[in-house]
N, C-alpha and C positions, 0 to 999 in steps of 0.2 A: 468587242463591248457587247455581243449577246448574251455569252453567258451573264459577263454581272450583274446584267440586268436580267434575263429568267429568276436568275439566283436577288435579289434584291424583293421583285414580284409574291418568287414564294414566299422569301419571307416575310411580305406584311402579307401575303396567307395566313399564316400561320400564327406571327402573329394578328391579326381580327379575330379568330380564330378560339385564340389564349381568350382573349380577350369577353368571348360572349361564353367559355364554360366559366373565367371566371368569376361574371356577374351570375352564373347562378346559386355560387359557393355559397356561404354565408363566411364569412369572418370568422377566419382564426384566433379564439382565447388568446393569447403567449404572456404565461404569470409574471410576473415580478416576487424576484425572492432575495433574500440574501442567510447567506451560511454562516455559523454559525457551532462554536466550541463547545460543548457544556463537560459543563460540571460534573462530574455526577459523587467525585467521595474523594479523599486527596492517604495518602500515607509520608510518616517518617526515612528517609531518607537520611542513616547516620554518615553514610563516610559524604553523600554529595555531589563527590563529582564520579566518573566512572572511569577507571583506570586501565584495564587491564576487564578480560573472559571470566579473571573471577567474581568481583567485583559484579559485572553482571546478570549474574551466576545467581549474584544472592539477590538481586533486586529481583528478577524472578521467579526465583524456587518458588515467592507465598504466593505466584498468582497460579502456574503450571503445575507443581508432582500433587496438587490434593483430587484433580480432574477425569472425574471414567474416557474421557474427551481429549481431539488435540483440540491445542484453543491454540494461533499463533496472534502472539504481542510486538508494536510493534514501543518501541524505549523513543521519546524522540528529545536530542537533547541539545542549549545552548551552547553556543561557541568556544564555551569551557569544559563541552562534555558536562553537563550536567541535567537530570535527564531532571523537564520538564512535565514530558504528559505520558502517560498510559494509551495503548489502546486496542483493548478484546476486540480485532479487526477479524476475528476470525475464527466458526468455532465449527470442527470439522466433526469427523465419523471417529467411530472407536479407530480405527488406523488409518483412517487420509483428513484431507484439505484440502482445498482450491483454495491456490491461495492468486489474489490478481494483482500490479505493481500497482497499481487507480487504488486501490480497497488503502494499500499500503501507507503511497507519500500522500495522502489525502487528511489525513490526520495532520503530517508530521505537514504542509501545509498550510494546510486553517492550523494549527499551537506554534507557527515559522523555524522549523528545528531548523536547525544545522544541518544538524546530520541525524543518523537513527541508531537502531542497534530493534533489532528484531529476533525474536525466539517464539517460540515453539515444544509444547511438551511430549511427546514417546507415550503413552501409558502401560508400555507394557515396561516398562523401565531400561526399554535397549536403548542410547542415546547413538547409537551410528546410524550418521545419516544414509540415507536414500539415496537410491538415482533423480528425486522429486526435489525434494528440502533441496539438493546442490544445483536442480537448474533452475528453480525457484529462487534461487542466490545470484543467484548469473543473471534472471534475469530485474533482481531487485535494484541491483552491483547496478547494473546499463539501463533504468532507470530513470533510480535516481542521479545520473553523468549530464543524465541529459537535461534533467527539473534543475542542478545544483545543489542535490540534497543527496553528502556520501552516507556509503552506508556501512558505519564501520563493523560490525561485524550479526552475521547467526548461529546462534547456542538453540541443540539441539537439550530441553531438559529436563532430567529423571529426578523421583527422589534426588539420589547421592550421588553422583555425579553428570559428569554435562560433556557436550562434542564445543568443540569453538565451531566452527569454517570458517573462519579468519587465520585460524593455528592448519586444519589444514587443509591453506594457499585458492579455497573457493573464493576471498573474500579479494 
């Protein structure tokens, strides 16, 4: 019994000391926010639905092939695999792009996507996926499973060719 009483009195001392410290600190201002997805522009997509890596390549090619740096793009899809939004979530350097699942999934969540396609370009025009490309893909698939947004494919896009990481077995 004495052990519990000692603990209780020590807790009270810590609590009283904490209250004194709190009295000396000014109040913390907490922002009240809302999130919005802002439409910057739009494009027409004649196929309407993405049914294959070729369809995804046709959509992504215009966004990615002329860039001198790696760009990582998220295509948000509805339940019928129709693209609803495209977000350039990261622009990297000449040969690298650091992509975090949080940034990829942010646009998908805000646009109520049922699934996503991701893609990026290789300015070298060699679509061979790097080890990092494969690792990012695996992390995105895992993150998508947790939050309920399927990652359908990851394309490495170049001017005349592309590689589907789904076809390579990474998705």
